[in-house]
N, C-alpha and C positions, 0 to 999 in steps of 0.2 A: 535355497537354490543358488544364491549369489556366492555363498561360501563353498558350496559343493561343486560349482562349475569348474574352477581351476583344478580341484582334486580329480574331477572326472576326466578332464583332459590329461592330467598327470598320470592317472592310472591307465588310461588308454596307451600312453607312451610306455609305461612300465610293462604292460602286457606285450608290447612290441619287441621287448628283449627276446622272449622265447618264441614269439611268432616269426620274427625275422630269421632266427636260427632255423626254425622248422621249415620255412618256405625255401630258404636257400639250400639247406641240406637235402630236402626232399627233391628239389628240382635239379640241382647240380651234382648230387652224389647218387642217391638211390632211395627207394622206399625202405630198404633194409636199414639204411643209415638213419632215416626218419624214425623208424621204430626204435633204434638204439638210443636216440636222443630222448624219446618219450619214456623209455624205461629208466634212463639215468635221472631225468628230471623228477620222476616220482620219488626216487630214493633221496635225492637232494632235498626235496620238499619235506620228506619225513624227518630228515636230520635237522632241518632248520625250523620246523614247525613250533617247537617249544620256545625258541628264541623269538620268533615273530609274536607268539602269544604273550610273552612277558613284556615285550615292547608295547604292545597294544594296551595291556593293563596299566603300564606306567603312564602312557599318554592320557588315559582317562583320569588318572590320579592328578596329573599335572593340570588338566583342564579344570578340575574341581578346585585345586589350590588357586588357580588363576581367577576363577569366578569369585572365590571367597577373599581374594587379595592377600593370600598367605604366601608372600613371595619368598621368604626365607625357606619355608618348607618346600617350595617349588624348586629352588636351587639345590637343595639337599637331594631331592628326588632325581634330578639330572645327574648329580655326582655319583650317587649310588648306582644309577643305571649304567653309566659308563664303565664303572669297575666290574659290576656283575655281568653285564652282557658281553663285554670284551672277553672275560675269562671263559665264559660259556662258549663263545664263538670259536675260540682257539681249541678248546677241548673237542668240540663237534667236528672241526676240520681234521684233527688228528685221528679220531676214531673212524671217520668216514674214509679217509685215505687208506688206512690200514685194513679195514674190513670190507672194502668195496667188492672184491671178488665173491666173498661169502654171501653178501647181500644180494648180488645179482643172481647167484645160484639159487638162493632161497625163493626168488621170484620166478624160477623156472625159465630164465632168459634163454632163448634159442641160441645155440652155438654159432649160428650164422651171423648174429649181431653182437655176440658177447664182447669181442675185442674192442669194437667201436664204442660200445656202451661203457666199458671199463675206462677207456681213455677219456671220453667226454666227462664222465663222472669225476674222476680224480682231478682233472684240471679245474673243473667248475667249482669243486669244493674249496679251492684256495680263494675264491671270491666271497666266501661266507662272511669273513670279517669286514669286508668292504660294504657288502649289502647290509650288514647289521648297523654300521655307522650311518649309512645313508638313510635307512628306514627309521632309525632312532631319531636322528636330528630333524628329518622332515616331518615325522609324526609329532614331535614336540613343537615345531614351528606351527603346525596346524592346530595343535592344542591351544596355542596362544592367539589363534585367529588368522595366521598368515598361511594361506593356501596357495599363494601365487609364486613365491620364491621356489618352493619345491618343484613346481611345474616347470619353471625355466631351466633349472638344473637337470631335471629328468629329460626334457626335450633334447637338450644338448647331448647328454650321455647316450640316449637311444640313437640319435643320428650318427654319433661317433661309432657306436657298436655296429649299426647297419653298414656303414661305409667299410669298416674293418672286416666285417664278415663277408661282404661281397668280394673284397679284394683277396682275402686269404683263402676263401673257399672257391669262388667262381673263377677268379683270375689265377691264383697261385696253385689251386688244386690241392689244398691242404686238408680237405675233408672235415670230419668232426673235430679234429685237433684245432684247425683254424677257427671254427665256430666257437669252441670253448674259450680259446685265448682271447678273441675279440670281446666276448661278453665279460670276462674277468677284468680286462683292461678298462672297459667302459665303466664297470662298477667301481673300480679304484678311483677313476676321475670324478665320478659322482659323489663318492664319500668325501673326497678332499674338498670339493667345492662346497658341499653342504656344511662341513665343519668350519671352513674359513668364513662363510657367510654368517653362520650362527655366532661365531666368536666376535665378529666385528659389528653386526647389526642387531642381533636378538640378544639384548643385554641380560634379560632374565634367564637365558640359557647359558650365559657365560659363567664358567666355574674356574676361579683362580687357583684353587687348591682342591684336589680330590679328597673327599672324606667319606668314610663309611658310617652312616647313621643307622644303627640297628632298628630303631623305631620306624624309620622311613622304609628300610629294607623289608620289614615285616608287612608294611602296607602295600609295597610293590608286589610282594609275593601273594598277599591276600587278593589283590586285584588282578595280578597277572597270572598266577598259577592256574586258576580255572580256565583262562583263555589258552594258556600253554597246554594244559591237559586236553582241552577241546581240540586244539590244532593237532596235537600228537595223535589223538585217537582218530581224528578225521583222516590224517595222512596214513595212519596204520590201516584203516578201512580201505583207503585208496590203494594201498599196496596189495591188499588181498584181492581187490578188483583187478589190479594189473596182473596179478598171478593168474587169475581166471582168463583174462584177455590173452595172455601168453599161451594158454592151452589151445587157442584157436590158430596160432601160428603168426609169423612176422607180418603177413599181409593184413590180418585183422588188427594187429597192434598199430601198423602204419595208418590204417583208415581211422581208427578211433583216436589216435594221437592227433591227426589233422582236425577232426571234429572237436576234440577237447580244446585245442588252441582257439578255434572259432568260438566255441562256447564260452571260454574265459573272457574273450573280448566282448561277446554279446551281453553277458550278465554283469560285466564290469560297471556300467552306469548304475545298476540296481544296488550292487554291493557298495559302491561309492556313496550313494545317497544314505545307505545304512550307516556308514562310517561318519559322514558329516552330521547325521542326526545324533549320533552318540555324543559328539563334541557339543552340539547345540543343547542337547538335553542335560549333559553333565554341567555345563556352565550355568544354565538356568536353575537346575536343582541346587547347585552350590550357592547360588544367589537367592535361594528360597522362593523360586518362581515356578511352582509346580504346574499351574494352569497353562502358563506359556510353553512349558516343556511339552505338555500333552497336546497342545494346539499344533506345535511343530511336528509332533509325531503323526497326528492325523493327516496333516497336509502332505507330509513326505510320503506316507503310505499310498496316497492317491497317485502321486507322481511315479512311484516305484511300480505300481500295478499297471499304469498306463504305458510306462516304458517297456515293461515285460511283454505286454500284448503287441506293441509295435515291433519289438525285436523278433518275436515269434513269427509274425507275418513276413518280415524281411527274410529270415532264414528259410522258411518254408518255400519261398519263391526262388531263392538263389542258391540253394544247397549244392547242386552239382558244380556250378561255377566256382563257389568258394572252396570246396574241397579240392578241386583241380588245381588251385593256386599252389598247393603244397606238393604236387606230384609231377614227375617227369613223364611226359606223354608217351615216351618210348619204353617205360618200365614194363617188364614182362608180366608183373603182377597187377598192373593198372586196373583191369576189370574187377578183380576181387576186392582191391582196396577201395575203389569207388562204390561198389555195391554195399560193402559193410558200412562205410562212412555215411552214405545217403540214408540207409535204413535206420541207423542209429540216430542221426540228426532229426529225421522226419518224425520220429516218435517223441524224442525228448523235448523239443522246443515248444510243442503244443502246451506244455505244462509250466512254462516260465512264470505264469501269474502266481502259482503256488510258491515258487522260490521267493517272489517279491513279498508275499505275506509273511513268510517265515523270517526273512532277513529284516523286515520292518520291525517286527516285534523284538528280534534279537538286538537291533541297534538301540531301541528304547531301553531294554533291560540293561545293556552295557552302560548306557549313559546315566541311569539312576543308581548305578553301583551294585546291581544285583548280578555280580559276575558269575555266580554259580549257575543260576538258571540260564544265563546267556551261553554257558558252556553246554548245559545238559541237552537242550533241544536240538542244536545242530549235530551233536554227537549221536544222539538217539536216531536222528534222521539218517546219518551215515550207516549206523548199525543196521537199521531196518533195510536200507538200500543193499548193503552187503549180503545180509541173510536172504533177501528177496532174490538177488542175482544168482546166488549159489542154488537156491531152491528152484528157480525157474530153469536153470541149466541142467541140474542133476536129477531133479524130480519130474519136471515137465518136459525135459528133452529139448529145450529151446537152444538156439545158437547165440551169436553175439548180440542179437536184438534184445535178449533178456536183460542185458546191462542197461539198456535205455529204459525199459519198462520199470525197472526197479527204482529209478530215480524219483518219479512223481509219487510213488507209494510212500517214500520217506518224507518228502516235502509236505504232502497232504496231511498225514497223520500228525506231524509235529506242528503244523500251522494251527490245527484245531486245538492242540494242547496249549500253545502259546496264547491263543485268544482267551481261553478259559482262565489262565494264570493272570493275564492282564485285567480282565473284567473283575476278578476277585480281589484285586489290589494287593496281591501277595508280594509285590516288589517294594512296598512302602518301607521307609526307614533304613535304607542301605547306603545313604550318602556319607562319605568319609569326613566331611567338614562339620557334621553334626555332633 
């Protein structure tokens, strides 16, 4: 918990990047603009998902090298990561900018919000390289046990982003263009600060000369590829869900976009504990302390479930007020947006405890080096959710609420599968340092 607390606060501020954009755009521009931001962010997440997964895999590898005191291999992993991830980030940016209109059309984006969505997406894509450097260096700092410095950098950059967004959107009236520009600039500042700090203070992360070690690259791919595939498939499933939401119109998209931002904030403490547990388990498994790793897993699972129940209660009580934060009270579509959002939230949040169980097991599996199974269960959960959503809409004739009911179906079935896998000890023998 001591290690996770700064990460939790940090992830809270990281979520505020998109939340601040959504609130300011929704209140000072329109519900249609909020829907445009929601569609754009889904595509950006899809394009960057593989990069995020590879960075996560490399961070677990670095944690294991750190726990085993294999510092030369640790520095090689950092060097290979910089070269590989930078090249991939540049490629993704280019592809995204070029094919942005086609991707928006594939999602069935309503023509009313198309131009705003395209503008927001193309500008935001230029921040991928900055986000990559920030996430990479902060993940590696945490892998070495420093979860405070990333927090301070993140708090500063989020405050900067918020001030710029308010000025450009609310004061200057620059719409989604201003929101995108402010976010990209804040990401640039965060990446520069994290690189400078790591270069001067985190000596194990300092690389005097970039080298490409093929053996380390293969390990990064081994650990990162499953996470990258997981993130890609998850984001692909999310895009299919976005396409389904778009079929209900911009008002439904705006309502669910608002709830999604609230949901991301609500489940953030649970997901953060899962990430912290992965580092804890990886270091202890690298040091051949399996029982201590399992003890940490059991304790963290209890915290995660308790946190999930608490967040469910909060959101059930304050759903209308929270959704209203994102909306202009004079918007002509306000009643429909609120109705869709409140119905969606009231169904989904009841089942947060299932999410806690699933991500507790997932964090443990990542930490012990079983990257493949850590990929499989979340991906299967999203596939079940997607199929359930389409089935409930097209076969059962349900409306947007079908999207909410589909979520606990995926969480519940995969939590059961994860428990069986853990009890049978099928994760044994996956640590890289052995």
